C-alpha positions as CSV (number, residue, x, y, z in Angstrom):
1,M,0.0,-0.1,0.1
2,R,1.3,3.4,-1.0
3,T,0.5,6.3,1.4
4,V,0.8,10.1,0.6
5,D,0.8,12.5,3.5
6,C,-1.0,10.1,5.9
7,E,1.6,9.9,8.8
8,K,-1.1,10.3,11.5
9,T,-3.3,7.6,9.8
10,I,-0.4,5.3,9.7
11,E,0.3,5.8,13.3
12,R,-3.4,4.7,14.1
13,L,-3.5,1.9,11.6
14,A,-2.8,-0.8,14.3
15,G,-6.1,0.2,15.9
16,Y,-7.8,-1.0,12.8
17,L,-5.6,-3.9,12.0
18,P,-4.3,-5.1,15.4
19,R,-3.3,-8.6,14.2
20,W,-2.3,-7.9,10.7
21,P,1.5,-7.4,10.8
22,F,2.8,-4.7,8.6
23,S,6.1,-2.6,8.0
24,I,6.6,1.0,7.0
25,Q,9.2,1.9,4.5
26,S,10.1,5.3,2.9
27,Q,10.5,6.1,-0.7
28,T,10.3,2.3,-1.9
29,D,9.7,1.2,-5.6
30,T,7.8,-1.8,-4.4
31,E,4.7,-2.5,-6.5
32,H,1.4,-1.5,-4.7
33,C,-2.2,-2.6,-5.0
34,V,-3.7,0.6,-3.6
35,A,-2.8,4.2,-2.8
36,L,-4.1,6.3,0.3
37,A,-3.6,10.0,0.2
38,F,-4.7,12.8,2.6
39,N,-4.9,16.4,1.6
40,G,-5.8,17.7,5.1
41,A,-9.6,17.6,4.6
42,A,-10.3,14.2,2.9
43,W,-8.8,10.8,2.1
44,L,-8.4,9.6,-1.4
45,I,-8.3,5.8,-2.4
46,Q,-7.0,4.8,-5.8
47,S,-6.6,1.2,-7.0
48,P,-6.9,-0.9,-10.0
49,H,-9.4,-3.1,-7.9
50,T,-11.8,-0.2,-7.8
51,P,-13.7,1.1,-10.8
52,K,-13.1,4.7,-9.8
53,H,-11.4,6.9,-7.1
54,R,-13.0,7.1,-3.8
55,I,-13.1,10.1,-1.5
56,H,-13.9,10.0,2.3
57,K,-14.2,12.8,4.8
58,T,-13.3,10.6,8.0
59,E,-10.6,8.4,8.6
60,V,-12.6,5.6,9.8
61,N,-14.8,5.4,6.7
62,A,-11.5,5.6,4.6
63,I,-10.0,2.7,6.5
64,C,-13.2,0.6,6.1
65,D,-13.0,1.2,2.4
66,L,-9.5,0.6,2.3
67,V,-9.9,-2.9,3.8
68,S,-12.5,-4.0,1.3
69,V,-10.0,-2.9,-1.3
70,L,-7.3,-4.9,0.2
71,A,-9.7,-7.8,0.2
72,S,-10.2,-7.5,-3.5
73,A,-6.4,-7.4,-4.0
74,M,-6.0,-10.6,-1.8
75,I,-8.5,-12.5,-3.8
76,A,-6.9,-11.2,-7.2
77,Q,-3.4,-12.5,-5.8
78,E,-5.1,-15.9,-4.6
79,P,-7.6,-16.9,-7.1
80,D,-8.1,-20.2,-5.5
81,L,-9.8,-18.6,-2.5
82,L,-13.4,-18.4,-1.9
83,C,-14.7,-15.6,0.3
84,F,-17.9,-15.4,2.4
85,H,-19.6,-12.2,3.6
86,S,-19.7,-13.4,7.2
87,A,-18.6,-13.0,10.6
88,A,-16.5,-15.9,12.0
89,L,-15.4,-16.7,15.7
90,E,-13.2,-19.4,17.1
91,I,-15.3,-21.5,19.4
92,D,-14.5,-24.7,21.1
93,G,-11.6,-25.3,18.6
94,G,-13.3,-24.6,15.3
95,L,-15.0,-21.7,13.5
96,V,-18.5,-20.7,13.8
97,L,-19.9,-18.6,10.9
98,F,-22.5,-16.0,11.0
99,P,-23.3,-15.2,7.4
100,A,-24.1,-11.5,6.6
101,V,-27.7,-10.5,6.5
102,R,-28.7,-6.8,6.7
103,R,-29.5,-5.8,10.3
104,S,-29.0,-9.3,11.7
105,G,-26.7,-8.0,14.3
106,K,-23.7,-10.1,13.5
107,S,-21.2,-7.5,14.5
108,T,-23.0,-6.9,17.8
109,L,-23.1,-10.6,18.5
110,A,-19.5,-11.0,17.5
111,A,-18.5,-8.3,20.2
112,V,-20.5,-10.2,22.9
113,L,-18.8,-13.3,22.1
114,M,-15.4,-11.7,22.0
115,A,-16.1,-10.4,25.5
116,R,-16.9,-14.0,26.6
117,G,-13.7,-15.5,25.3
118,A,-14.3,-16.2,21.6
119,K,-11.5,-15.4,19.1
120,L,-12.6,-13.0,16.2
121,F,-11.4,-14.3,12.8
122,T,-13.5,-11.7,10.9
123,D,-16.7,-9.7,11.3
124,D,-16.9,-9.0,7.4
125,Y,-15.4,-11.4,5.0
126,L,-13.7,-14.8,5.4
127,P,-11.3,-16.3,3.2
128,V,-12.1,-20.0,2.7
129,K,-10.2,-22.8,0.9
130,R,-9.5,-26.7,1.2
131,N,-6.3,-27.4,3.1
132,P,-4.0,-30.3,2.0
133,E,-5.9,-32.8,3.8
134,G,-9.2,-31.8,1.9
135,I,-10.7,-30.1,5.1
136,I,-12.5,-26.7,4.5
137,V,-10.8,-24.0,6.7
138,G,-11.3,-20.3,7.2
139,R,-8.5,-17.8,7.5
140,A,-8.4,-15.0,10.0
141,T,-8.1,-11.5,8.7
142,G,-6.4,-9.8,11.6
143,I,-8.8,-6.9,11.4
144,A,-10.6,-5.4,14.5
145,A,-14.4,-5.8,14.8
146,R,-16.4,-2.9,13.7
147,L,-19.6,-1.9,15.8
148,R,-22.2,0.4,14.4
149,I,-22.9,3.3,16.7
150,P,-24.9,3.5,18.9
151,V,-24.7,0.1,20.4
152,P,-28.1,-1.3,21.3
153,E,-29.6,-1.0,24.5
154,T,-29.6,-4.7,25.0
155,F,-25.8,-4.7,24.7
156,P,-24.8,-6.6,28.0
157,D,-22.6,-5.1,30.7
158,D,-19.7,-7.5,30.2
159,A,-19.6,-6.6,26.5
160,R,-19.5,-3.0,27.4
161,A,-16.7,-3.3,29.9
162,Y,-14.7,-5.3,27.1
163,L,-15.5,-2.5,24.7
164,N,-14.4,0.2,27.1
165,A,-11.3,-1.6,28.0
166,H,-10.3,-2.0,24.3
167,P,-11.2,1.2,22.6
168,G,-10.4,1.6,18.8
169,P,-10.8,4.2,16.3
170,A,-14.4,5.7,16.0
171,N,-16.5,8.2,14.2
172,K,-20.3,9.0,14.3
173,Q,-21.3,5.7,12.6
174,Y,-18.6,3.0,13.7
175,R,-16.5,2.1,16.6
176,F,-13.7,-0.5,16.2
177,I,-12.8,-3.0,18.9
178,A,-9.4,-4.6,19.1
179,G,-8.0,-6.4,22.2
180,P,-6.6,-9.9,22.7
181,S,-9.7,-11.4,21.2
182,V,-8.7,-10.7,17.5
183,A,-7.0,-13.7,16.2
184,P,-3.7,-13.3,14.3
185,A,-3.9,-12.7,10.5
186,R,-3.8,-16.1,8.4
187,R,-4.5,-18.3,11.3
188,Q,-6.6,-21.3,9.9
189,L,-9.2,-23.3,11.5
190,P,-11.9,-25.8,10.1
191,I,-15.4,-24.5,9.8
192,R,-17.6,-26.4,12.3
193,S,-20.9,-24.7,12.3
194,I,-23.0,-22.1,10.5
195,V,-25.5,-19.8,12.3
196,L,-28.1,-17.9,10.3
197,L,-29.1,-15.0,12.2
198,D,-32.8,-13.7,12.7
199,R,-33.0,-10.7,14.9
200,Q,-36.5,-9.8,16.3
201,D,-37.6,-6.9,18.3
202,S,-38.7,-9.2,21.2
203,G,-38.8,-12.9,22.3
204,K,-36.5,-15.4,23.9
205,A,-33.6,-16.8,21.8
206,N,-34.3,-20.1,20.1
207,S,-32.6,-22.2,17.4
208,S,-33.7,-24.8,14.8
209,D,-32.0,-27.1,12.3
210,V,-31.3,-26.1,8.7
211,S,-31.1,-28.7,6.0
212,E,-28.2,-29.2,3.9
213,S,-30.4,-28.4,0.9
214,D,-31.6,-25.0,2.3
215,L,-28.1,-24.0,3.5
216,L,-26.6,-24.6,0.0
217,G,-29.5,-22.3,-1.4
218,R,-28.7,-19.6,1.0
219,R,-24.7,-19.9,0.5
220,A,-24.6,-20.3,-3.2
221,Y,-24.9,-16.6,-3.9
222,Q,-23.3,-15.3,-0.6
223,N,-19.7,-15.8,-1.8
224,F,-17.1,-14.3,-4.1
225,S,-14.1,-15.3,-5.8
226,R,-12.0,-14.5,-8.8
227,G,-10.5,-17.5,-10.1
228,L,-12.6,-20.5,-8.9
229,L,-14.7,-22.2,-11.6
230,A,-18.4,-22.3,-10.9
231,G,-18.3,-26.3,-10.5
232,E,-15.3,-25.9,-8.0
233,T,-17.3,-23.3,-6.0
234,L,-20.5,-25.5,-6.0
235,S,-18.3,-28.6,-5.0
236,L,-16.7,-26.7,-2.0
237,L,-20.1,-25.4,-0.9
238,I,-21.7,-28.7,-1.0
239,Q,-18.9,-30.1,1.1
240,L,-19.3,-27.3,3.6
241,T,-23.1,-28.2,4.0
242,Q,-22.2,-31.8,4.9
243,T,-19.4,-31.0,7.4
244,A,-20.8,-27.8,9.0
245,P,-24.4,-28.3,10.4
246,A,-26.3,-25.1,10.2
247,Q,-28.7,-23.5,12.8
248,H,-31.4,-20.7,12.3
249,L,-31.0,-18.6,15.5
250,T,-34.1,-16.2,16.3
251,Y,-33.2,-13.8,19.1
252,S,-33.7,-10.3,20.4
253,D,-31.2,-10.1,23.2
254,P,-27.7,-10.7,22.0
255,S,-26.5,-11.9,25.4
256,E,-29.2,-14.7,25.3
257,A,-28.0,-15.5,21.8
258,A,-24.3,-15.7,22.9
259,D,-25.2,-18.0,25.8
260,L,-27.2,-20.3,23.5
261,I,-24.2,-20.5,21.1
262,L,-21.6,-21.0,23.7
263,D,-23.5,-23.7,25.5
264,G,-22.9,-25.9,22.4
265,L,-23.7,-26.1,18.8
266,P,-24.1,-29.2,16.8
267,R,-21.0,-30.3,15.0
268,V,-20.1,-33.1,12.6
269,A,-16.9,-35.0,13.8
270,N,-14.6,-37.1,11.7
271,I,-17.1,-37.1,8.8
272,T,-15.9,-38.2,5.2
273,P,-18.2,-36.0,2.9
274,A,-19.5,-37.7,0.0
275,P,-17.6,-36.2,-2.9
276,V,-19.6,-34.2,-5.3
277,S,-17.7,-33.2,-8.7
278,F,-18.7,-31.3,-11.7
279,P,-17.5,-31.9,-15.3
280,E,-14.3,-30.1,-16.5
281,P,-15.3,-26.9,-18.4
282,G,-15.3,-27.3,-22.1
283,P,-16.8,-25.8,-25.2
284,R,-20.6,-25.8,-25.7
285,P,-21.7,-29.1,-27.0
286,D,-24.3,-27.7,-29.6
287,A,-23.8,-24.3,-31.0
288,A,-26.6,-24.6,-33.5
289,H,-29.9,-22.5,-33.2
290,F,-32.8,-24.2,-31.3
291,S,-35.0,-26.5,-33.6
292,P,-38.3,-27.6,-32.2
293,N,-38.6,-30.8,-34.4
294,I,-34.9,-32.1,-33.9
295,P,-34.3,-34.5,-31.0
296,Y,-32.3,-33.3,-28.0
297,K,-30.6,-35.0,-25.2
298,S,-29.1,-34.0,-21.8
299,T,-25.3,-33.7,-21.7
300,A,-22.7,-34.4,-19.0
301,F,-22.9,-30.8,-18.0
302,A,-26.4,-31.2,-16.8
303,R,-25.7,-31.9,-13.3
304,L,-27.8,-30.1,-10.7
305,R,-28.0,-30.0,-6.9
306,K,-31.1,-29.2,-5.0
307,A,-30.7,-26.0,-3.0
308,G,-33.7,-25.1,-1.0
309,E,-36.6,-24.2,-3.4
310,V,-34.3,-24.2,-6.4
311,W,-31.6,-26.3,-8.2
312,V,-28.1,-25.1,-8.9
313,G,-25.5,-26.1,-11.3
314,A,-22.4,-24.9,-13.4
315,S,-22.4,-23.7,-17.2
316,C,-20.4,-25.8,-19.5
317,N,-17.7,-23.0,-19.6
318,G,-17.4,-23.2,-15.9
319,L,-18.0,-19.4,-15.5
320,K,-21.5,-19.2,-14.3
321,L,-23.3,-20.5,-11.3
322,L,-26.8,-21.3,-12.5
323,K,-30.2,-21.6,-10.8
324,F,-33.3,-23.4,-12.0
325,D,-36.8,-23.8,-10.6
326,A,-38.7,-27.0,-10.4
327,A,-40.5,-26.5,-13.9
328,A,-37.1,-26.3,-15.6
329,V,-35.8,-29.4,-13.8
330,G,-39.0,-31.2,-14.7
331,V,-38.3,-30.4,-18.3
332,L,-34.7,-31.4,-18.2
333,D,-35.5,-34.8,-16.6
334,L,-37.6,-35.6,-19.9
335,L,-34.4,-35.3,-21.9
336,E,-32.5,-38.2,-20.5
337,D,-33.3,-39.9,-23.7
338,P,-33.6,-38.3,-27.0
339,I,-36.8,-36.3,-27.6
340,T,-38.0,-33.3,-29.6
341,P,-39.2,-30.1,-28.0
342,E,-42.5,-30.6,-29.7
343,E,-42.8,-34.0,-28.0
344,V,-41.8,-32.5,-24.6
345,V,-44.6,-29.9,-25.0
346,H,-47.2,-32.9,-25.8
347,L,-46.1,-34.7,-22.8
348,I,-46.5,-31.6,-20.4
349,W,-50.0,-30.9,-22.0
350,D,-51.0,-34.6,-21.4
351,A,-50.0,-34.2,-17.7
352,Y,-51.6,-30.7,-17.5
353,P,-54.5,-30.6,-19.8
354,D,-56.1,-27.6,-18.1
355,M,-53.1,-25.5,-19.0
356,D,-53.1,-23.2,-22.3
357,P,-51.1,-25.3,-25.0
358,A,-49.7,-22.1,-26.4
359,E,-48.4,-20.9,-23.0
360,I,-47.0,-24.5,-22.4
361,E,-45.2,-24.3,-25.8
362,T,-43.8,-20.8,-25.2
363,N,-42.5,-21.6,-21.6
364,T,-41.0,-25.1,-22.6
365,F,-39.2,-23.8,-25.6
366,Q,-37.6,-20.8,-23.6
367,I,-36.4,-23.3,-21.0
368,L,-34.9,-25.5,-23.6
369,R,-33.2,-22.5,-25.3
370,N,-31.7,-21.6,-22.0
371,F,-30.5,-25.2,-21.3
372,L,-29.0,-25.3,-24.9
373,N,-27.2,-22.0,-24.2
374,V,-25.3,-23.2,-21.1
375,G,-24.6,-26.7,-22.6
376,F,-27.1,-28.7,-20.7
377,I,-28.6,-30.2,-23.8
378,A,-27.3,-30.9,-27.4
379,R,-28.8,-32.4,-30.6
380,S,-29.0,-36.2,-30.3
């Protein structure tokens, strides 16, 4: 990172990145991924990882943005990483994830858990990958927790005491929390549980199980990477659903929620996940235009996995994570053997005689065109 006239900000940088070691050098020609400049009134961020320059009027907001740019740079440098928008804390020898949902209170709950002995890996983004043993691990960022101000009235006394004992940089919007409960950057641990937070205005904290299918549906589009192919991403997510049981936690009081989490979450021990692989990317099997009277058949790329109320798969070129509803999957099932689109329409009309045949044809042909475009079907 290159800085210009940011001496005071650099002095305070450890308050934002307490467990992310860094060194300061003067007038170096080292290549940088982001530049931070201060003109006495505002901070400017420039980076090839942002579409345009960014200007901030407070140091806290500038550093918040800077951290997101550094995350993008890290992903570009390590393209095999998958990142989750999630908080993650070390509890009982493994990581518990709290996926990002707006106003769910994940950072507040993270602060309470830190006050009660849990180690913070992140409260924003979590780098994830398979280790050499094939286990999915999360990696600590070394960044302080960030609380939105004001803290809620339900913030417990022990958490307030921890917050006051470990003050960090703050402005009118945010306050950072450092202290010994922030794990060192790049420390790795297996992911043991996932907690989907649902904050309410009132009511006792309670939890319920989340199925593997529902968890996959929630996580499939709550991650980001630069280099992972869609099939590899799905394979990793499916393994995670098999090895990290999920809970849906409804709560109003963060202290009650923290107690429920620390009292014990379900975990899967010594499980060997059922391997799920997707075909290697390749060219589209059939580049010809769609024809209603020519037989088509599903291809090897047509591999789908149920994810809640939808099914997910990977395009033949490996670049797109695809989502289909039950109607589309029903049409695809009819193409295990060669069949023309017109015959598919007749089969559906026989099954649903009360439907408008013209509507059946329009919808079916559109579904088949979509499958053809992503390589899921080809002329027989």
